[in-house]
N, CA, C and O of each residue as an XYZ file, in Angstrom:
432
protein
N       0.994     -0.943      0.065
C      -0.278      0.374      0.112
C       0.569      1.588     -0.209
O       0.328      2.528     -0.967
N       1.929      1.263      0.776
C       3.157      2.558      1.106
C       3.413      3.067     -0.957
O       3.340      4.111     -1.605
N       3.751      1.448     -1.297
C       4.257      2.094     -2.607
C       3.503      2.339     -3.194
O       3.709      3.301     -3.933
N       2.124      1.647     -3.273
C       1.017      2.100     -4.281
C       0.931      4.357     -3.980
O       1.114      5.276     -4.778
N       0.554      4.346     -2.396
C       0.784      6.015     -2.076
C       1.884      6.559     -3.054
O       1.489      7.477     -3.772
N       2.978      6.232     -3.194
C       4.503      7.137     -3.189
C       4.202      7.383     -4.968
O       4.679      8.349     -5.562
N       3.101      6.043     -5.832
C       3.242      6.298     -7.173
C       2.443      7.437     -7.456
O       2.914      8.484     -7.899
N       1.378      7.271     -7.235
C       0.131      8.146     -7.129
C       0.724      9.195     -6.845
O       0.915      9.954     -7.795
N       1.292      9.686     -5.308
C       2.164     11.040     -4.783
C       2.919     12.089     -5.831
O       2.686     13.294     -5.925
N       3.991     11.231     -6.675
C       3.997     11.276     -7.533
C       3.885     11.525     -8.772
O       4.614     12.292     -9.401
N       3.118     11.000     -9.134
C       1.854     11.176    -10.402
C       0.990     12.401    -10.318
O       0.670     13.192    -11.205
N       0.621     12.361     -8.745
C      -0.089     13.691     -8.496
C       0.963     15.120     -9.199
O       0.769     15.865    -10.159
N       2.145     15.016     -8.141
C       2.977     15.780     -8.230
C       3.285     16.682     -9.655
O       3.370     17.898     -9.822
N       3.423     15.443    -10.682
C       3.494     15.833    -12.139
C       2.758     16.351    -12.934
O       2.752     17.269    -13.754
N       2.080     15.528    -12.506
C       1.127     16.355    -13.149
C       0.872     17.813    -12.793
O       1.067     18.430    -13.840
N       0.664     18.336    -12.205
C       0.210     19.523    -11.320
C       1.299     20.495    -11.804
O       1.184     21.681    -12.114
N       2.799     19.399    -11.790
C       3.812     20.863    -12.679
C       3.142     21.004    -13.470
O       2.551     22.083    -13.441
N       2.726     19.813    -14.935
C       2.877     20.037    -16.038
C       2.167     21.031    -16.694
O       2.312     21.754    -17.680
N       0.926     20.722    -15.366
C      -0.658     21.816    -15.354
C       0.223     23.305    -15.719
O       0.078     24.135    -16.617
N       1.131     23.202    -14.637
C       1.892     25.047    -14.770
C       2.943     25.295    -15.093
O       3.295     26.414    -14.721
N       3.982     24.507    -15.890
C       4.225     24.540    -17.080
C       3.293     25.043    -18.422
O       3.417     26.101    -19.039
N       2.521     24.166    -18.619
C       1.795     24.779    -19.438
C       0.485     26.188    -19.924
O       0.130     26.871    -20.884
N       0.169     25.922    -18.382
C      -1.246     27.281    -17.899
C      -0.736     28.146    -19.368
O      -1.196     28.236    -20.506
N       0.040     28.510    -18.904
C       0.305     30.475    -20.011
C      -0.076     29.385    -21.097
O      -1.232     28.960    -21.069
N       0.598     29.011    -21.830
C       0.584     28.752    -23.376
C      -0.530     28.083    -23.252
O      -0.503     27.516    -24.344
N      -1.901     27.558    -22.538
C      -3.194     27.185    -23.126
C      -4.089     28.692    -22.766
O      -4.910     29.264    -23.483
N      -3.723     28.972    -21.756
C      -4.584     30.533    -21.499
C      -3.959     31.480    -22.929
O      -4.681     31.569    -23.922
N      -2.583     32.147    -22.907
C      -2.889     33.317    -23.646
C      -1.949     32.601    -25.394
O      -1.290     33.241    -26.213
N      -2.274     31.216    -25.370
C      -1.789     30.268    -26.993
C      -2.683     30.306    -27.778
O      -3.690     29.699    -27.413
N      -2.733     30.841    -28.848
C      -3.010     31.218    -29.900
C      -3.283     32.470    -30.795
O      -2.421     33.039    -31.464
N      -4.660     32.836    -30.711
C      -4.831     34.343    -30.953
C      -5.212     35.509    -29.719
O      -5.307     36.702    -30.007
N      -5.379     35.085    -28.555
C      -5.586     35.694    -27.724
C      -3.756     36.538    -27.111
O      -2.717     36.111    -26.608
N      -4.439     38.238    -27.682
C      -2.431     38.585    -27.188
C      -2.578     38.830    -25.378
O      -3.449     39.326    -24.663
N      -1.237     38.196    -25.128
C      -0.410     38.440    -24.198
C      -1.004     39.651    -23.222
O      -0.969     40.583    -24.025
N      -1.495     40.179    -22.066
C      -1.915     41.345    -21.752
C      -0.592     41.927    -20.850
O       0.103     41.290    -20.059
N      -0.478     43.456    -21.273
C       1.091     43.640    -20.797
C       1.871     44.119    -19.841
O       2.786     44.943    -19.843
N       0.953     42.947    -18.357
C       1.353     43.130    -17.029
C       2.448     41.887    -17.290
O       3.640     41.931    -16.986
N       1.673     40.646    -17.998
C       2.479     39.595    -18.584
C       3.694     39.822    -18.553
O       4.427     39.821    -17.564
N       4.030     40.082    -19.930
C       5.244     40.906    -20.328
C       6.004     41.432    -19.625
O       7.101     40.959    -19.327
N       5.510     42.608    -19.199
C       5.823     42.982    -18.220
C       6.655     42.336    -16.997
O       7.827     42.638    -16.770
N       5.914     41.413    -16.239
C       6.431     40.199    -15.514
C       7.935     39.413    -15.994
O       9.006     39.309    -15.397
N       7.457     38.896    -17.420
C       8.023     38.699    -17.926
C       9.828     38.787    -17.800
O      10.536     37.784    -17.720
N      10.371     40.281    -17.804
C      11.298     40.544    -18.115
C      11.516     41.269    -16.754
O      12.677     41.531    -16.442
N      10.683     41.552    -16.067
C      11.960     41.938    -15.012
C      11.660     40.619    -13.628
O      12.385     40.860    -12.663
N      11.084     39.816    -13.499
C      10.691     38.686    -12.775
C      12.405     38.154    -12.779
O      13.126     38.422    -11.818
N      12.900     37.409    -13.934
C      13.819     36.350    -14.008
C      15.432     37.340    -12.621
O      16.031     36.859    -11.659
N      15.509     38.665    -13.228
C      16.325     39.940    -12.187
C      15.732     40.033    -10.902
O      16.506     39.577    -10.060
N      14.794     40.392    -10.473
C      14.410     39.434     -9.485
C      14.704     38.332     -8.185
O      14.854     38.389     -6.965
N      14.681     37.186     -9.390
C      14.323     35.953     -8.783
C      15.759     35.593     -8.660
O      15.876     34.423     -8.296
N      17.131     36.332     -8.878
C      17.936     36.084     -9.056
C      18.639     36.983     -8.029
O      19.602     36.596     -7.366
N      18.146     38.098     -7.948
C      18.946     39.229     -6.741
C      18.402     38.236     -5.515
O      19.196     37.582     -4.840
N      17.155     38.202     -5.331
C      16.753     37.427     -4.403
C      17.683     36.070     -3.797
O      18.082     35.991     -2.635
N      17.918     35.045     -4.870
C      18.466     34.176     -4.672
C      19.777     34.687     -4.312
O      20.505     33.786     -3.896
N      20.452     36.116     -4.341
C      21.833     35.922     -3.854
C      21.664     36.349     -2.526
O      22.477     35.967     -1.684
N      20.379     37.358     -2.092
C      20.541     37.708     -0.359
C      20.823     35.965     -0.106
O      21.794     35.526      0.511
N      19.436     34.885     -0.911
C      19.598     33.608     -0.002
C      20.858     33.388      0.598
O      21.313     33.411      1.742
N      21.334     33.136     -0.705
C      22.827     32.503     -0.428
C      23.587     33.127      0.656
O      23.912     32.503      1.665
N      23.954     34.725      0.389
C      24.263     35.189      1.367
C      24.353     35.617      2.412
O      25.264     36.076      3.102
N      22.994     35.388      2.545
C      22.074     35.953      4.052
C      23.706     35.343      5.560
O      24.503     36.163      6.015
N      23.706     34.445      5.784
C      24.409     33.290      7.010
C      26.255     33.427      7.172
O      27.009     32.800      7.916
N      26.688     34.977      5.703
C      27.816     34.941      5.530
C      28.588     35.718      7.222
O      28.614     36.946      7.304
N      29.026     35.039      8.158
C      30.019     35.383      8.867
C      31.395     36.243      8.995
O      32.387     35.519      9.079
N      31.501     36.807      9.008
C      32.420     37.930      8.161
C      33.423     38.177      9.568
O      34.223     39.099      9.725
N      33.141     37.159     10.436
C      34.334     37.784     12.308
C      34.578     36.059     11.853
O      35.653     36.100     11.255
N      34.155     34.757     11.852
C      35.055     33.507     12.348
C      35.522     32.710     10.741
O      35.064     33.110      9.671
N      36.587     31.437     10.868
C      36.428     31.384      9.941
C      37.340     31.915      8.665
O      38.543     32.148      8.789
N      36.790     32.037      7.725
C      37.237     32.190      6.075
C      36.779     34.013      6.095
O      37.201     34.797      5.246
N      36.109     34.303      6.925
C      35.919     35.659      6.657
C      34.752     35.556      5.744
O      34.229     36.669      5.689
N      34.009     34.544      4.873
C      33.524     35.250      3.756
C      33.866     35.308      2.508
O      33.078     35.562      1.597
N      35.912     34.913      2.278
C      36.173     34.795      1.395
C      35.639     33.533      0.216
O      35.935     33.632     -0.974
N      35.279     33.019      0.458
C      34.715     31.836     -0.896
C      33.918     32.712     -1.083
O      34.224     33.367     -2.080
N      32.670     33.180     -0.404
C      31.385     33.324     -1.019
C      31.540     34.368     -1.713
O      30.927     34.518     -2.771
N      32.687     35.584     -1.065
C      32.880     36.925     -2.277
C      33.845     36.879     -3.112
O      34.097     37.867     -3.802
N      34.616     35.653     -3.220
C      35.209     35.153     -4.669
C      34.689     34.617     -5.672
O      34.960     34.685     -6.871
N      33.687     33.915     -4.933
C      33.100     32.790     -6.159
C      32.031     33.771     -6.954
O      31.861     33.721     -8.173
N      31.163     34.903     -5.831
C      30.470     35.689     -6.447
C      31.051     37.167     -7.343
O      30.412     38.028     -7.947
N      32.221     37.032     -7.156
C      33.020     37.962     -8.180
C      33.271     37.403     -9.400
O      33.075     37.898    -10.510
N      33.833     36.062     -9.037
C      33.867     35.216    -10.324
C      32.094     34.635    -10.951
O      32.370     34.059    -12.003
N      31.399     34.599    -10.867
C      30.116     35.163    -11.707
C      29.934     36.068    -12.272
O      29.630     36.021    -13.464
N      30.095     37.514    -11.411
C      30.264     38.703    -12.408
C      30.785     38.887    -13.174
O      30.354     39.587    -14.091
N      32.413     38.146    -13.171
C      33.817     38.256    -14.165
C      32.879     37.602    -15.668
O      32.545     38.185    -16.699
N      32.667     36.123    -15.199
C      32.414     35.017    -16.497
C      31.347     35.919    -17.187
O      31.403     36.154    -18.394
N      30.487     36.358    -16.469
C      28.817     36.887    -17.022
C      29.869     38.042    -17.984
O      30.405     37.673    -19.029
N      30.050     39.572    -17.375
C      30.649     40.031    -18.275
C      31.167     39.549    -19.081
O      31.122     40.289    -20.063
N      31.845     38.392    -19.339
C      33.108     38.500    -20.347
C      32.740     36.928    -21.178
O      33.415     36.514    -22.121
N      31.792     36.352    -20.720
C      30.876     35.232    -21.465
C      29.457     35.518    -22.141
O      28.948     34.997    -23.133
N      28.986     36.512    -21.287
C      27.430     37.188    -21.046
C      26.865     35.400    -21.055
O      26.374     35.235    -22.171
N      26.816     34.748    -20.657
C      26.357     33.267    -20.945
C      26.093     32.747    -19.409
O      27.059     32.343    -18.761
N      24.555     32.760    -18.734
C      23.790     32.805    -17.729
C      24.351     31.256    -16.717
O      25.278     31.110    -15.921
N      23.574     30.564    -17.089
C      24.632     28.710    -17.296
C      25.852     28.312    -16.647
O      26.110     27.563    -15.704
N      26.979     29.513    -17.951
C      28.742     28.962    -17.523
C      28.837     29.904    -16.492
O      29.693     29.721    -15.626
N      28.132     30.844    -16.442
C      28.771     31.872    -15.011
C      28.136     31.376    -13.523
O      28.807     31.679    -12.537
N      27.201     30.822    -13.366
C      26.671     29.949    -12.638
C      27.318     28.684    -12.136
O      27.789     28.340    -11.052
N      27.185     28.160    -13.224
C      27.913     26.740    -12.837
C      29.833     26.951    -12.256
O      30.398     26.363    -11.334
N      30.474     28.131    -13.349
C      31.450     27.845    -12.934
C      32.220     29.052    -11.701
O      33.396     29.298    -11.433
N      31.149     29.495    -11.272
C      30.850     30.266     -9.743
C      30.821     29.266     -8.504
O      31.485     29.375     -7.473
N      29.654     27.994     -8.918
C      29.517     26.897     -7.857
C      30.952     26.003     -7.806
O      31.731     25.951     -6.855
N      31.077     25.277     -9.175
C      32.495     25.134     -9.386
C      33.584     25.463     -8.132
O      33.877     24.808     -7.132
N      33.961     26.519     -8.539
C      34.860     27.403     -7.543
C      34.944     27.602     -6.655
O      35.954     27.820     -5.985
N      33.188     27.574     -6.210
C      32.968     28.173     -4.671
C      33.104     26.846     -3.885
O      33.318     26.763     -2.676
N      32.924     25.659     -4.893
C      33.306     24.464     -3.893
C      34.920     23.370     -3.933
O      35.440     22.371     -3.437
N      35.114     24.417     -4.865
C      36.903     24.282     -4.902
C      37.499     24.407     -3.409
O      38.123     23.728     -2.593
N      36.826     25.909     -3.572
C      37.349     26.681     -1.970
C      37.302     26.281     -1.079
O      38.168     26.368     -0.209
N      35.820     25.464     -0.983
C      35.719     25.256      0.767
C      36.203     23.713      0.425
O      35.998     23.205      1.528
N      36.646     22.788     -0.292
C      36.660     22.085      0.480
C      38.119     21.894     -0.384
O      38.573     20.750     -0.425
N      38.608     22.609     -0.837
C      40.180     22.325     -0.949
C      41.473     23.294     -0.105
O      42.510     22.947      0.460
N      40.669     24.973     -0.399
C      41.388     25.805      0.365
C      41.348     26.149      1.368
O      42.258     26.194      2.196
N      39.991     26.533      1.485
C      39.944     27.187      3.279
C      39.605     26.085      3.713
O      39.418     25.928      4.920
């Protein structure tokens, strides 16, 4: 019974996720024009979410203990530098993550 419950739970979660992903195309697809508010949100939300993620990731840095936040600051600088250099978000995030993990595991 527990296995059936787990399978049903995953199926429901998958269905809801797919519905949420497809909803904008179902609602605004075809001949209906996308409202200006939705277009505005699609332009502004990615930057706002990235800013929120940066604050979330850096909120617990203790500058008075251990490595004084150096791995985090170096990784953030690397992300910014990579993005300015290559203008590739995936490369910037992946590069900063790998650098951060190397700094935490090997250097500090």
